Backbone as ProteinMPNN parsed JSONL, in Angstrom:
{"seq_chain_A": "MKGTVRGLVKSHAENAFDLYMALCLEDDGQYLSIPIRKDEWCELLGFDLKKAKTNATKKYLMNFKTQRLNRILFQLRNLGLIEIDRENDTVKLSKLEANKTLPKISVPKTYWSYGWPARLSFPAKYFYLICLAETAESPFYPWWKMSMEKIIKTYGGDWDSLGHAVKELEGMGILEVIRGKAIKRGNSFSEEAQFYRLNPLTTPPT", "coords_chain_A": {"N_chain_A": [[81.026, -81.583, -150.71], [80.258, -79.326, -149.424], [81.127, -77.225, -150.881], [81.329, -76.833, -154.184], [79.18, -78.499, -154.933], [77.275, -77.673, -153.197], [76.887, -75.188, -154.386], [75.335, -75.851, -156.599], [72.936, -76.424, -155.375], [72.349, -73.924, -154.226], [71.885, -72.456, -156.528], [69.659, -73.619, -157.47], [69.899, -75.696, -159.28], [68.65, -78.313, -160.172], [68.609, -80.368, -162.138], [71.281, -80.48, -162.974], [72.44, -81.266, -160.601], [71.283, -83.82, -160.246], [72.433, -85.189, -162.494], [75.116, -84.951, -161.952], [75.295, -86.543, -159.582], [74.65, -89.022, -160.707], [76.811, -89.382, -162.461], [78.881, -89.507, -160.618], [78.275, -91.988, -159.41], [78.686, -93.732, -161.555], [81.391, -93.281, -162.14], [82.732, -93.975, -159.761], [84.876, -93.031, -158.249], [87.121, -93.301, -159.836], [87.89, -91.525, -161.794], [87.323, -91.647, -164.581], [87.123, -91.478, -168.208], [84.055, -90.692, -169.327], [81.726, -91.72, -171.735], [79.6, -89.434, -173.433], [76.283, -89.883, -173.18], [73.665, -89.125, -174.689], [70.826, -89.753, -175.074], [70.283, -91.572, -173.021], [70.985, -90.077, -170.703], [69.233, -87.935, -170.992], [66.848, -89.213, -170.617], [67.136, -90.106, -167.995], [67.037, -87.643, -166.697], [64.52, -86.826, -167.264], [63.747, -85.43, -169.574], [61.659, -84.396, -172.184], [59.703, -83.762, -175.199], [57.422, -82.555, -174.349], [58.149, -80.632, -172.558], [59.225, -78.73, -174.03], [59.448, -75.486, -175.77], [56.336, -73.973, -176.528], [55.97, -72.588, -178.904], [58.092, -73.422, -180.489], [60.612, -73.73, -183.017], [60.992, -76.031, -185.794], [63.638, -76.897, -185.983], [64.56, -76.321, -183.438], [63.102, -78.136, -181.923], [64.071, -80.548, -182.871], [66.614, -80.512, -181.838], [66.23, -80.306, -179.131], [66.717, -81.963, -176.762], [69.48, -82.179, -176.886], [70.32, -79.526, -176.641], [69.407, -78.83, -174.086], [70.812, -80.696, -172.449], [73.386, -79.97, -173.05], [73.501, -77.401, -171.836], [73.377, -78.168, -169.146], [75.726, -79.709, -168.89], [77.63, -77.754, -169.396], [77.117, -76.065, -167.214], [77.96, -77.697, -165.093], [80.609, -77.921, -165.741], [81.483, -75.23, -165.574], [81.285, -74.858, -162.889], [83.386, -76.216, -162.048], [83.152, -78.981, -161.653], [83.22, -80.985, -163.553], [85.124, -82.082, -166.506], [85.033, -81.478, -169.928], [85.42, -83.223, -172.932], [85.168, -82.515, -176.058], [86.223, -83.425, -178.426], [86.462, -86.177, -178.192], [83.972, -86.693, -177.256], [83.364, -87.054, -174.503], [83.101, -86.976, -170.913], [84.698, -86.067, -167.788], [85.009, -86.484, -164.303], [86.065, -83.822, -162.242], [88.969, -83.577, -160.157], [88.443, -82.765, -157.017], [89.444, -80.442, -154.463], [90.955, -81.888, -151.713], [89.195, -82.582, -148.702], [89.559, -83.002, -145.495], [87.732, -82.933, -143.481], [85.417, -83.909, -144.325], [83.633, -86.939, -144.838], [83.832, -89.689, -147.248], [81.098, -90.004, -149.328], [78.766, -92.509, -149.939], [76.398, -93.289, -152.056], [73.482, -95.271, -152.003], [72.9, -97.767, -154.509], [70.297, -98.371, -154.889], [68.987, -95.996, -154.697], [68.942, -94.959, -157.216], [67.977, -97.166, -158.779], [65.477, -97.643, -157.763], [64.223, -95.353, -158.437], [64.223, -92.903, -156.953], [65.295, -90.265, -157.361], [63.412, -89.044, -159.083], [61.198, -88.895, -157.497], [61.611, -87.405, -155.256], [61.76, -84.108, -153.829], [63.957, -81.353, -154.662], [65.219, -80.119, -152.298], [64.879, -82.258, -150.511], [66.333, -84.313, -151.658], [68.89, -83.191, -151.409], [69.086, -82.975, -148.555], [69.031, -85.626, -147.986], [71.604, -86.399, -148.823], [73.071, -84.911, -147.009], [72.429, -86.327, -144.688], [73.668, -88.777, -145.246], [76.359, -87.993, -145.237], [76.674, -87.059, -142.58], [75.961, -89.259, -141.032], [77.982, -91.045, -141.595], [80.257, -90.548, -139.955], [79.237, -90.336, -137.441], [79.1, -90.252, -133.855], [76.933, -91.337, -132.721], [76.049, -93.36, -134.301], [73.617, -95.666, -135.705], [72.37, -93.205, -135.765], [72.423, -89.582, -136.075], [73.305, -86.317, -134.965], [72.453, -82.857, -135.024], [71.909, -79.462, -134.775], [69.382, -77.479, -136.542], [70.205, -74.945, -137.153], [72.978, -75.178, -137.218], [73.26, -77.024, -139.289], [72.326, -75.521, -141.47], [74.281, -73.545, -141.478], [76.528, -75.086, -142.056], [75.915, -76.575, -144.479], [74.432, -74.933, -146.064], [71.335, -73.626, -147.533], [67.985, -73.14, -146.207], [65.83, -72.586, -143.334], [63.105, -73.134, -143.813], [63.009, -74.631, -146.35], [64.698, -76.844, -145.794], [63.433, -77.787, -143.533], [60.988, -78.601, -144.588], [62.029, -80.569, -146.22], [62.922, -82.525, -144.38], [60.461, -83.345, -143.294], [59.337, -84.422, -145.638], [61.034, -86.588, -146.258], [60.632, -88.058, -144.013], [57.899, -88.68, -144.286], [58.022, -90.316, -146.483], [59.152, -92.528, -145.43], [61.859, -92.736, -145.339], [63.448, -91.434, -143.491], [64.006, -91.281, -139.972], [63.051, -89.392, -137.154], [63.829, -87.941, -134.074], [62.387, -85.736, -131.965], [62.831, -82.794, -129.975], [62.943, -80.171, -127.708], [60.882, -77.202, -128.037], [61.476, -74.64, -130.365], [61.512, -71.106, -130.669], [60.414, -69.329, -133.432], [60.172, -66.361, -134.807], [56.857, -65.467, -134.525], [55.988, -67.917, -133.831], [56.309, -71.408, -132.722], [58.475, -74.218, -133.227], [59.285, -77.667, -133.129], [62.527, -78.63, -132.353], [64.557, -80.813, -134.132], [66.187, -83.576, -132.624], [67.665, -85.967, -133.132], [68.61, -87.85, -136.023], [67.891, -90.513, -138.333], [68.721, -92.608, -141.042], [66.712, -94.783, -142.987], [66.879, -97.995, -144.715], [66.606, -97.818, -148.274], [63.58, -98.401, -150.029], [61.177, -99.483, -152.535], [59.53, -96.623, -153.846], [56.539, -95.242, -152.343], [53.278, -95.663, -153.84]], "CA_chain_A": [[79.578, -81.188, -150.76], [80.058, -77.949, -148.849], [81.639, -76.226, -151.869], [80.748, -76.717, -155.493], [77.864, -79.147, -154.987], [76.396, -76.69, -152.484], [76.566, -74.18, -155.355], [74.238, -76.329, -157.398], [71.738, -76.226, -154.574], [72.076, -72.505, -154.034], [71.413, -71.9, -157.805], [68.489, -74.406, -157.814], [70.182, -76.467, -160.516], [68.331, -79.684, -159.832], [69.029, -81.317, -163.228], [72.698, -80.613, -162.91], [72.65, -82.026, -159.339], [71.015, -85.245, -160.537], [73.359, -85.724, -163.386], [76.436, -85.12, -161.221], [75.165, -87.701, -158.788], [74.734, -90.229, -161.581], [78.167, -89.468, -162.916], [79.725, -90.013, -159.454], [78.022, -93.422, -159.284], [79.339, -94.476, -162.681], [82.836, -93.149, -162.027], [83.127, -94.696, -158.544], [86.174, -92.595, -157.713], [88.21, -93.682, -160.732], [88.183, -90.383, -162.696], [87.308, -92.202, -165.912], [86.472, -90.73, -169.319], [82.691, -91.328, -169.469], [81.071, -91.254, -172.967], [78.35, -88.653, -173.312], [75.169, -90.688, -173.744], [72.571, -88.093, -174.667], [69.438, -90.291, -174.907], [70.215, -92.163, -171.714], [70.977, -89.062, -169.66], [67.999, -87.139, -171.061], [65.77, -90.079, -170.065], [67.38, -90.016, -166.564], [66.613, -86.285, -166.207], [63.1, -86.604, -167.575], [63.563, -84.487, -170.68], [60.895, -84.812, -173.368], [59.253, -82.606, -175.974], [56.367, -81.876, -173.633], [58.757, -79.554, -171.839], [59.821, -77.779, -174.98], [58.697, -74.271, -175.935], [55.137, -74.216, -177.309], [56.153, -71.983, -180.237], [59.42, -73.725, -180.921], [60.844, -74.082, -184.455], [61.269, -77.456, -186.008], [65.035, -77.148, -185.685], [64.7, -76.366, -181.997], [62.525, -79.395, -181.441], [65.011, -81.657, -183.238], [67.834, -80.417, -180.983], [65.805, -79.951, -177.786], [67.455, -82.672, -175.728], [70.916, -81.839, -176.987], [70.531, -78.174, -176.108], [69.216, -78.822, -172.626], [71.873, -81.43, -171.843], [74.608, -79.126, -173.121], [73.475, -76.379, -170.806], [73.728, -78.732, -167.845], [77.111, -80.056, -168.877], [78.416, -76.469, -169.282], [76.981, -75.633, -165.867], [78.864, -78.504, -164.255], [82.026, -77.52, -166.106], [81.781, -73.882, -165.073], [81.455, -74.956, -161.399], [84.625, -77.007, -161.801], [82.84, -80.331, -161.244], [83.551, -81.946, -164.641], [85.853, -81.581, -167.651], [84.38, -81.93, -171.132], [86.292, -83.467, -174.058], [84.313, -82.54, -177.194], [86.817, -84.184, -179.516], [86.155, -87.604, -177.979], [82.651, -86.745, -176.772], [83.389, -87.647, -173.137], [83.27, -86.113, -169.721], [85.459, -86.693, -166.672], [84.878, -85.722, -163.078], [87.244, -83.056, -161.76], [89.45, -83.891, -158.857], [88.158, -81.631, -156.12], [90.387, -80.304, -153.361], [90.658, -82.786, -150.558], [88.681, -82.006, -147.502], [89.635, -84.033, -144.492], [86.626, -82.892, -142.482], [84.177, -84.537, -144.877], [83.802, -88.318, -145.192], [83.395, -90.048, -148.601], [79.669, -90.364, -149.311], [78.432, -93.605, -150.782], [74.926, -93.268, -152.265], [73.084, -96.6, -152.382], [72.502, -97.928, -155.851], [68.828, -98.42, -154.881], [68.549, -94.604, -154.863], [68.629, -94.795, -158.663], [67.274, -98.251, -159.33], [64.11, -97.505, -157.26], [63.624, -94.091, -159.016], [64.014, -91.867, -155.96], [65.511, -88.887, -157.845], [62.233, -88.525, -159.727], [60.11, -88.821, -156.568], [61.915, -86.463, -154.137], [62.041, -82.721, -154.229], [65.402, -80.972, -154.648], [65.709, -80.013, -150.927], [64.813, -83.573, -149.865], [67.579, -84.987, -152.228], [70.078, -82.589, -150.768], [69.116, -83.345, -147.164], [69.458, -87.095, -147.927], [73.071, -86.428, -148.93], [73.563, -84.459, -145.725], [72.288, -87.439, -143.738], [74.724, -89.78, -145.542], [77.668, -87.434, -144.762], [76.76, -86.952, -141.125], [75.868, -90.612, -140.484], [79.239, -91.803, -141.783], [81.179, -90.385, -138.822], [78.502, -89.956, -136.208], [79.331, -91.031, -132.661], [75.652, -91.959, -132.323], [75.649, -94.224, -135.408], [73.249, -95.144, -136.953], [71.745, -91.872, -135.629], [73.339, -88.454, -135.993], [72.674, -85.159, -134.238], [72.916, -81.521, -135.31], [70.868, -78.407, -134.83], [69.157, -76.961, -137.833], [71.045, -73.761, -137.349], [74.356, -75.647, -137.628], [73.092, -77.69, -140.616], [72.275, -74.45, -142.451], [75.603, -72.91, -141.522], [77.503, -75.995, -142.667], [75.597, -77.044, -145.787], [73.633, -73.953, -146.855], [69.919, -73.818, -147.449], [67.272, -72.26, -145.258], [65.034, -73.345, -142.352], [61.824, -73.611, -144.405], [63.227, -75.651, -147.327], [65.244, -78.065, -145.15], [62.402, -78.29, -142.663], [60.056, -79.393, -145.434], [62.722, -81.777, -146.723], [62.862, -83.493, -143.311], [59.072, -83.902, -143.292], [59.084, -85.19, -146.852], [61.784, -87.837, -146.15], [59.892, -88.769, -142.973], [56.619, -89.148, -144.867], [58.376, -91.372, -147.424], [59.669, -93.637, -144.684], [63.318, -92.771, -145.51], [64.135, -90.821, -142.346], [63.383, -91.303, -138.654], [63.441, -88.183, -136.455], [63.494, -87.777, -132.69], [62.248, -84.26, -131.785], [62.954, -82.385, -128.595], [62.425, -78.943, -127.215], [60.346, -76.266, -129.004], [62.295, -73.436, -130.601], [60.71, -69.99, -131.158], [60.838, -68.74, -134.729], [59.231, -65.304, -135.013], [55.736, -65.528, -133.586], [55.529, -69.339, -133.642], [57.298, -72.345, -132.222], [58.618, -75.475, -133.905], [60.163, -78.558, -132.401], [63.891, -78.826, -132.883], [64.912, -82.259, -134.195], [67.338, -83.88, -131.852], [68.395, -87.021, -133.79], [68.07, -88.315, -137.332], [68.421, -91.856, -138.728], [68.242, -93.048, -142.358], [66.26, -96.21, -143.172], [67.236, -98.503, -146.003], [65.654, -97.392, -149.344], [62.689, -99.391, -150.615], [60.418, -98.87, -153.629], [58.719, -95.492, -153.403], [55.087, -95.489, -152.22], [52.514, -95.238, -155.004]], "C_chain_A": [[79.391, -79.773, -150.292], [80.36, -76.879, -149.848], [80.826, -76.219, -153.127], [79.366, -77.37, -155.558], [76.819, -78.279, -154.262], [76.015, -75.569, -153.449], [75.46, -74.574, -156.264], [72.907, -76.168, -156.648], [71.369, -74.772, -154.459], [71.48, -71.92, -155.345], [70.183, -72.717, -158.304], [68.649, -75.167, -159.081], [69.973, -77.945, -160.256], [68.758, -80.683, -160.898], [70.503, -81.55, -163.19], [73.176, -81.45, -161.704], [72.437, -83.472, -159.557], [72.008, -85.88, -161.449], [74.728, -85.898, -162.765], [76.39, -86.257, -160.32], [75.337, -88.982, -159.528], [76.118, -90.431, -162.093], [79.135, -89.988, -161.811], [79.548, -91.483, -159.266], [78.759, -94.194, -160.364], [80.828, -94.425, -162.547], [83.418, -93.928, -160.881], [84.593, -94.289, -158.106], [87.344, -92.867, -158.589], [88.691, -92.589, -161.653], [88.323, -90.897, -164.138], [86.749, -91.176, -166.922], [85.141, -91.373, -169.593], [82.112, -90.82, -170.771], [79.826, -90.507, -172.709], [77.254, -89.502, -174.002], [73.875, -89.853, -173.621], [71.225, -88.692, -174.341], [69.293, -90.855, -173.507], [70.151, -91.13, -170.582], [69.757, -88.191, -169.74], [66.807, -87.89, -170.458], [65.886, -89.993, -168.514], [66.862, -88.71, -165.957], [65.179, -85.936, -166.576], [62.832, -85.624, -168.681], [62.663, -85.116, -171.762], [60.288, -83.586, -174.014], [58.075, -81.87, -175.307], [56.837, -80.693, -172.844], [59.405, -78.505, -172.729], [58.924, -76.522, -175.151], [57.481, -74.546, -176.843], [55.275, -73.65, -178.757], [57.532, -72.281, -180.833], [59.465, -74.059, -182.442], [61.076, -75.582, -184.551], [62.699, -77.815, -185.673], [65.279, -77.198, -184.198], [64.167, -77.705, -181.428], [63.422, -80.538, -181.728], [66.207, -81.685, -182.284], [67.522, -80.159, -179.512], [66.619, -80.615, -176.694], [68.917, -82.333, -175.691], [71.17, -80.482, -176.368], [70.411, -78.14, -174.569], [70.365, -79.556, -171.937], [73.178, -80.637, -171.914], [74.62, -78.064, -172.083], [73.873, -76.947, -169.45], [75.171, -79.139, -167.766], [78.048, -78.807, -168.704], [78.33, -75.904, -167.884], [77.857, -76.373, -164.913], [80.297, -78.194, -164.499], [82.38, -76.181, -165.492], [81.891, -73.875, -163.54], [82.664, -75.76, -161.028], [84.36, -78.439, -161.383], [83.22, -81.365, -162.292], [84.423, -81.278, -165.634], [85.191, -82.231, -168.894], [85.397, -82.069, -172.242], [85.395, -83.599, -175.265], [84.869, -83.355, -178.368], [86.504, -85.64, -179.393], [84.715, -87.791, -177.434], [82.499, -87.474, -175.434], [83.446, -86.566, -172.1], [84.063, -86.864, -168.668], [85.249, -85.835, -165.436], [86.18, -85.081, -162.74], [87.637, -83.552, -160.423], [89.336, -82.704, -157.996], [89.247, -81.618, -155.033], [90.013, -81.17, -152.184], [90.166, -82.053, -149.384], [88.594, -83.044, -146.398], [88.5, -84.041, -143.483], [85.396, -83.557, -143.019], [84.464, -86.019, -145.236], [83.38, -88.534, -146.677], [81.952, -90.507, -148.514], [79.446, -91.456, -150.322], [76.892, -93.658, -150.9], [74.461, -94.664, -152.684], [72.557, -96.647, -153.818], [70.899, -97.987, -155.953], [68.219, -97.026, -154.972], [68.135, -94.354, -156.309], [67.702, -95.907, -159.172], [65.781, -98.224, -158.896], [63.448, -96.176, -157.771], [63.434, -92.991, -158.005], [64.285, -90.426, -156.436], [64.287, -88.208, -158.459], [61.098, -88.272, -158.697], [60.339, -87.736, -155.488], [62.079, -85.068, -154.669], [63.558, -82.46, -154.118], [65.922, -80.846, -153.229], [65.809, -81.404, -150.218], [66.07, -84.405, -150.415], [68.868, -84.483, -151.521], [70.198, -83.015, -149.269], [69.477, -84.82, -147.007], [70.938, -87.21, -148.025], [73.687, -85.947, -147.625], [73.533, -85.582, -144.728], [73.336, -88.479, -143.967], [76.04, -89.29, -145.004], [77.781, -87.481, -143.262], [76.723, -88.332, -140.444], [77.191, -91.313, -140.508], [80.22, -91.679, -140.608], [80.503, -89.973, -137.496], [78.842, -90.81, -135.007], [78.059, -91.693, -132.122], [75.152, -92.921, -133.361], [74.73, -95.35, -134.955], [72.469, -93.801, -136.943], [72.855, -90.798, -135.76], [72.533, -87.267, -135.484], [73.299, -83.832, -134.692], [71.753, -80.575, -135.316], [70.611, -77.961, -136.202], [69.938, -75.694, -138.11], [72.392, -74.128, -137.821], [74.311, -76.313, -139.006], [73.104, -76.595, -141.69], [73.593, -73.782, -142.609], [76.64, -73.761, -142.267], [77.236, -76.299, -144.125], [74.828, -76.082, -146.642], [72.111, -74.331, -146.766], [69.228, -72.882, -146.468], [66.372, -73.134, -144.415], [63.808, -73.923, -143.047], [62.079, -74.778, -145.371], [63.758, -76.943, -146.731], [64.262, -78.63, -144.14], [61.382, -79.081, -143.413], [60.734, -80.669, -145.967], [62.717, -82.869, -145.651], [61.497, -84.168, -143.276], [58.794, -84.801, -144.459], [59.791, -86.578, -146.733], [61.134, -88.683, -145.007], [58.655, -89.453, -143.513], [56.892, -90.314, -145.856], [58.984, -92.623, -146.743], [61.22, -93.763, -144.846], [64.05, -92.356, -144.274], [63.325, -91.001, -141.129], [63.896, -90.065, -137.92], [62.973, -88.244, -135.006], [63.524, -86.281, -132.388], [62.323, -83.997, -130.279], [62.224, -81.086, -128.286], [61.857, -78.023, -128.392], [61.232, -75.033, -129.16], [61.404, -72.314, -131.216], [61.305, -69.472, -132.407], [59.838, -67.698, -135.044], [58.136, -65.357, -134.003], [55.206, -66.945, -133.346], [56.639, -70.189, -133.087], [57.352, -73.619, -133.096], [59.577, -76.371, -133.122], [61.479, -78.808, -133.073], [64.166, -80.351, -132.926], [66.197, -82.513, -133.393], [68.309, -84.951, -132.513], [67.765, -87.407, -135.091], [68.693, -89.708, -137.635], [67.827, -92.154, -140.087], [67.786, -94.511, -142.299], [66.743, -96.686, -144.538], [66.137, -98.099, -147.038], [64.871, -98.6, -149.853], [62.019, -98.76, -151.859], [59.544, -97.762, -153.147], [57.192, -95.901, -153.282], [54.353, -95.009, -153.469], [51.476, -94.184, -154.662]], "O_chain_A": [[78.46, -79.091, -150.719], [79.91, -75.743, -149.701], [79.731, -75.657, -153.15], [78.466, -76.821, -156.194], [75.662, -78.18, -154.669], [74.91, -75.037, -153.343], [74.686, -73.714, -156.684], [71.888, -75.817, -157.241], [70.196, -74.417, -154.58], [70.666, -70.998, -155.287], [69.73, -72.52, -159.432], [67.717, -75.298, -159.874], [70.917, -78.725, -160.134], [69.234, -81.765, -160.556], [70.958, -82.681, -163.354], [74.144, -82.207, -161.775], [73.248, -84.299, -159.142], [72.406, -87.021, -161.215], [75.418, -86.883, -163.028], [77.392, -86.967, -160.243], [76.036, -89.9, -159.098], [76.579, -91.571, -162.159], [80.045, -90.777, -162.06], [80.516, -92.194, -158.993], [79.39, -95.213, -160.081], [81.497, -95.425, -162.81], [84.503, -94.494, -161.012], [85.385, -95.123, -157.667], [88.482, -92.69, -158.154], [89.771, -92.693, -162.235], [89.31, -90.617, -164.818], [86.057, -90.213, -166.59], [85.1, -92.512, -170.057], [81.998, -89.606, -170.941], [79.044, -90.894, -171.841], [77.301, -89.783, -175.199], [73.147, -89.884, -172.629], [70.537, -88.214, -173.438], [68.268, -90.634, -172.863], [69.379, -91.276, -169.634], [69.259, -87.733, -168.711], [65.897, -87.297, -169.879], [64.884, -89.832, -167.818], [66.323, -88.69, -164.851], [64.689, -84.861, -166.231], [61.756, -85.028, -168.714], [62.901, -86.245, -172.191], [60.344, -82.491, -173.453], [57.769, -80.727, -175.647], [56.038, -79.829, -172.485], [60.031, -77.55, -172.268], [57.772, -76.521, -174.716], [57.601, -75.281, -177.823], [54.73, -74.222, -179.7], [58.07, -71.477, -181.594], [58.515, -74.577, -183.03], [61.314, -76.282, -183.566], [62.966, -78.895, -185.146], [66.085, -77.996, -183.719], [64.776, -78.294, -180.535], [63.54, -81.442, -180.902], [66.74, -82.749, -181.968], [68.416, -79.835, -178.731], [67.151, -79.946, -175.808], [69.523, -82.213, -174.627], [72.146, -80.31, -175.637], [71.207, -77.508, -173.874], [70.856, -79.073, -170.917], [73.969, -80.63, -170.97], [75.664, -77.824, -171.477], [74.605, -76.312, -168.691], [75.809, -78.961, -166.728], [79.055, -78.828, -167.997], [79.298, -75.332, -167.382], [78.445, -75.774, -164.013], [81.116, -78.199, -163.58], [83.471, -76.019, -164.944], [82.519, -72.986, -162.966], [82.949, -75.972, -159.849], [85.244, -79.075, -160.809], [83.514, -82.51, -161.948], [84.502, -80.049, -165.659], [84.843, -83.412, -168.87], [86.168, -81.141, -172.488], [84.883, -84.691, -175.51], [84.122, -83.897, -179.183], [86.295, -86.303, -180.41], [84.294, -88.92, -177.181], [81.657, -88.354, -175.257], [83.789, -85.415, -172.369], [84.108, -88.094, -168.642], [85.303, -84.607, -165.507], [87.252, -85.662, -162.906], [86.785, -83.916, -159.613], [90.044, -81.717, -158.194], [89.872, -82.636, -154.735], [88.87, -81.166, -151.727], [90.673, -80.974, -149.078], [87.674, -83.862, -146.368], [88.316, -85.0, -142.733], [84.426, -83.761, -142.289], [85.47, -86.296, -145.889], [82.689, -87.707, -147.271], [81.632, -91.344, -147.67], [79.897, -91.341, -151.461], [76.195, -94.027, -149.954], [75.002, -95.206, -153.648], [71.879, -95.732, -154.287], [70.314, -97.678, -156.991], [67.038, -96.895, -155.295], [67.156, -93.666, -156.6], [66.753, -95.635, -159.907], [64.927, -98.742, -159.616], [62.261, -95.942, -157.546], [62.526, -92.18, -158.186], [63.621, -89.485, -155.998], [64.126, -86.99, -158.381], [60.156, -87.532, -158.983], [59.39, -87.225, -154.893], [62.485, -84.864, -155.813], [64.308, -83.256, -153.554], [66.979, -81.405, -152.937], [66.724, -81.648, -149.433], [66.738, -85.096, -149.646], [69.752, -85.242, -151.121], [71.282, -83.364, -148.802], [70.131, -85.218, -146.043], [71.515, -88.067, -147.356], [74.695, -86.489, -147.172], [74.499, -85.785, -143.992], [73.866, -89.034, -143.005], [76.779, -90.053, -144.381], [78.809, -87.875, -142.712], [77.367, -88.544, -139.417], [77.524, -92.075, -139.6], [80.941, -92.632, -140.311], [81.101, -89.371, -136.604], [78.869, -92.034, -135.141], [78.107, -92.499, -131.193], [73.977, -93.287, -133.348], [75.001, -95.96, -133.92], [71.985, -93.341, -137.977], [74.041, -91.076, -135.581], [71.305, -87.216, -135.557], [74.522, -83.701, -134.738], [70.692, -80.909, -135.843], [71.52, -78.032, -137.029], [70.288, -75.434, -139.261], [72.934, -73.49, -138.724], [75.244, -76.167, -139.795], [73.802, -76.717, -142.697], [74.011, -73.474, -143.725], [77.493, -73.251, -142.993], [78.157, -76.295, -144.941], [74.583, -76.355, -147.817], [71.711, -75.227, -146.022], [69.838, -71.94, -145.963], [66.164, -74.303, -144.739], [63.51, -75.105, -142.875], [61.438, -75.821, -145.239], [63.319, -78.026, -147.116], [64.253, -79.838, -143.906], [60.94, -80.129, -142.942], [60.09, -81.703, -146.139], [62.524, -84.038, -145.983], [61.391, -85.394, -143.235], [58.11, -85.816, -144.326], [59.202, -87.605, -147.071], [61.119, -89.911, -145.086], [58.394, -90.625, -143.245], [56.046, -91.193, -146.02], [59.282, -93.623, -147.396], [61.793, -94.801, -144.515], [65.147, -92.846, -144.005], [62.099, -90.899, -141.174], [65.071, -89.723, -138.054], [61.815, -88.573, -134.751], [64.56, -85.633, -132.537], [61.948, -84.825, -129.449], [61.037, -80.937, -128.575], [62.31, -78.091, -129.535], [61.681, -74.459, -128.168], [60.649, -72.558, -132.157], [62.503, -69.201, -132.492], [58.744, -68.025, -135.504], [58.376, -65.305, -132.796], [54.146, -67.146, -132.753], [57.783, -69.745, -132.991], [56.326, -74.027, -133.642], [60.549, -75.899, -132.532], [61.526, -79.162, -134.251], [64.032, -81.06, -131.929], [67.162, -81.754, -133.484], [69.534, -84.843, -132.455], [66.55, -87.312, -135.265], [69.822, -90.016, -137.254], [66.626, -91.995, -140.305], [68.405, -95.349, -141.643], [66.991, -95.87, -145.425], [64.947, -98.048, -146.728], [65.429, -99.675, -150.077], [62.293, -97.603, -152.179], [58.864, -97.916, -152.133], [56.686, -96.756, -154.008], [54.777, -94.035, -154.092], [50.749, -93.725, -155.543]]}, "name": "protein", "num_of_chains": 1, "seq": "MKGTVRGLVKSHAENAFDLYMALCLEDDGQYLSIPIRKDEWCELLGFDLKKAKTNATKKYLMNFKTQRLNRILFQLRNLGLIEIDRENDTVKLSKLEANKTLPKISVPKTYWSYGWPARLSFPAKYFYLICLAETAESPFYPWWKMSMEKIIKTYGGDWDSLGHAVKELEGMGILEVIRGKAIKRGNSFSEEAQFYRLNPLTTPPT"}
């Protein structure tokens, strides 16, 4: 997550991030050849003609979903996250370089079945993965502890986006936070979070 997936976050490639997470769930570490399912994946990513160009040609409209999906697949391929087999119309997750410092992340199936990718902002989705990674090997399990400065240094992002992500996950009931001392940032102060704990995912609030 610190490397290529972090690149998706840095480039604000939310659709590519969501599709890669879905592919990881389907593959389950087996490195299978996964058939490209255009309609299913476009529905997952929320693509529809309402998001097409207003002055688009008829041909563009006919191929709108295919073109958008292809751009995302090429983006994942260029980052070294997937391999594309056009002859068989399949994709396969790339075997990334082993990193002994990172635990294997298991995203709950309820993350998808309850529709959380469509409800959370991109920074909130990324911070959720950070929580899963840190919780897995935390000596304070089910809590984990890390300063925001170290989180940013380790996983990327910035204070504002990740700070808003924490508040968003808190407001959704996904994350519990214990805050401690106030940290000065410029001309203002904000409370530094001391501990984080993920709650089981439920259906999103209406």
